[in-house]
N, C-alpha and C positions, 0 to 999 in steps of 0.2 A: 502493500500498500506505498503511496505516496504520499507526501507531506505538503500542505496548504502555504501556499507565500503570504508574506505579510500581509500584501494587497489581497487576496483572496480571501483571508480571514477576516479583515476589516470588512469589507464588502456584504457578506454573509451578517456580520455584528451591524453593520447598518443599515439593514432592511429588514432586521427584525427576524433570523433566521434561525440565528443563534443568539444566545443573554450573553452576558457578560462573563458570568461563571463558567459556560460552556466552552466559553472562547477558552479565557481562563487555564482552566481545566485540558482543552486540547494541547495548549502552548505546556505545560507543566509534562505532560505525557509523549508532544515530541510528536504528534501528529500536524502540529501549526507550527512556523515558524516564528519568532519573536523576535528575530531584527531585523533590523534593516543594515544599507552595505555603505549609508552616508555618512557617516563619524565610523573612524578607525581611533583606535584605543594604543597607548605608544609609551612604552619604556626608554629613559637614556640607558644605553650598554654601558661598560668601564671606557669606553675610548669614545663616547661621545655619541653614534649614530641613535637615531630611533629605531628600535623593535616594537615588535610589535607579537605579545603572546598567543597564542592561538592552541586550541584544544583539537586531535578528532579521537576517532575511534576508530584505530586499524584492523583491518579482516570482516568488520560491517557489512561492506556492499553497499550497492543498490537498494537491493530490496532486504535489507537485515531492519528487525527493530531495533530499539532502543529498551530497555529494561528499566523498572523503577531506580534500579540503585544506581544507571548511567544519567539517566536525569538529575537524580539528584546529586551525583558530583558535578555536571556539567554549572548547573543551578549555585553549586559552592565555589566553583572556578571562575563563574562569571561576576562573583560578587566579590572575591580578593582581586580580579581583574579592574574591576571598578576601584578599588579603594587601592592598589598599588599603579596603577597609569592617571594618564591626560586624554586629553580628545583634543583631535588636531582640527581648528576650528575653518581658517582658511589662511593660504601664504605662510603655511611652515608657524604657524602663531599656535599656541597649546591652551587650555585653560582645565580647569580640575575639574 
């Protein structure tokens, strides 16, 4: 089963097809994406380069499904990523 994109999930919510609670549950279960690609999170490396931390599950494949533990782990990772990184706004300026 495929995952709904952010736009698809938001359209369903806006049209009243799914409730806010259903949308949140779908995101927590990995059935709908909850992130956009507009803002990237960065950290400075020891030599001053901007690097972006990322998490992926090697071997899951296109038709694999996330387990509850995988979703919990990803959510904790995202919390830590927000704590330790900054967001790029424009022209290489950053904001915490």
